[in-house]
C-alpha positions in Angstrom: 6.7 18.2 2.9 3.8 15.9 3.9 3.5 17.6 7.2 3.7 21.1 5.6 0.8 20.1 3.4 -1.3 18.9 6.3 -1.3 15.1 5.4 -0.9 13.1 8.6 -2.6 9.8 7.2 0.8 8.3 5.8 4.5 8.9 5.8 7.0 9.1 3.0 7.6 5.5 2.5 3.9 4.5 2.7 3.5 7.2 0.1 5.7 5.1 -2.3 3.3 2.3 -1.8 0.3 4.4 -2.2 1.6 5.8 -5.3 2.1 2.5 -6.9 -1.4 1.4 -5.8 -2.9 4.6 -7.2 -1.4 3.7 -10.7 -2.5 0.1 -10.5 -4.9 -1.4 -7.7 -4.7 -5.0 -6.7 -1.1 -5.5 -6.9 0.7 -8.7 -5.7 3.0 -8.1 -2.6 6.0 -9.5 -4.7 5.4 -7.0 -7.6 4.7 -4.1 -4.9 8.2 -4.7 -3.2 9.7 -4.7 -6.9 8.1 -1.4 -7.7 8.8 0.4 -4.4 12.2 -0.8 -4.1 11.2 -1.9 -0.5 12.5 -5.4 0.9 9.4 -7.8 1.6 10.0 -8.1 5.2 10.0 -4.2 5.5 7.0 -3.9 3.2 5.0 -6.5 5.2 5.4 -4.5 8.4 4.5 -1.3 6.6 1.5 -2.9 5.1 0.2 -4.0 8.5 0.2 -0.5 9.8 -1.4 0.9 6.7 -4.2 -1.8 7.0 -4.8 -0.8 10.5 -5.0 2.9 9.5 -7.6 1.8 7.0 -5.5 2.8 3.9 -5.2 -0.7 2.2 -6.6 -4.2 2.6 -5.1 -7.5 1.6 -6.7 -10.6 0.0 -5.7 -13.9 -1.1 -6.5 -14.9 -4.7 -8.4 -17.9 -5.7 -5.9 -19.1 -8.3 -2.8 -19.3 -5.9 -3.5 -19.1 -2.1 0.0 -18.0 -1.5 -0.3 -14.9 -3.5 -1.6 -12.0 -1.7 -3.0 -8.8 -3.4 -2.8 -5.4 -2.0 -5.6 -2.9 -2.8 -6.7 0.6 -1.6 -9.5 1.6 0.5 -11.9 4.4 -0.4 -10.2 6.5 2.3 -6.8 6.0 0.5 -8.3 6.7 -2.8 -9.6 10.0 -1.4 -6.0 11.0 -0.5 -4.7 10.7 -4.0 -5.3 14.5 -4.8 
């Protein structure tokens, strides 16, 4: 369906991640795993690929250095429509 629509920037499982982030940006990885139904190890690998593609970025929080928030880039925001 994505290919038929000419969308090549992300695949189906990555679309699940983007959908959650389009609803709420700056989500902790644990919450993202819960909301997408993806295992944390699977999610971590997918996030690395998405970060390399310029779709998301990860940043630590000042409150808890162990917590990492996932946010959209402008490129990913432009793909929402």
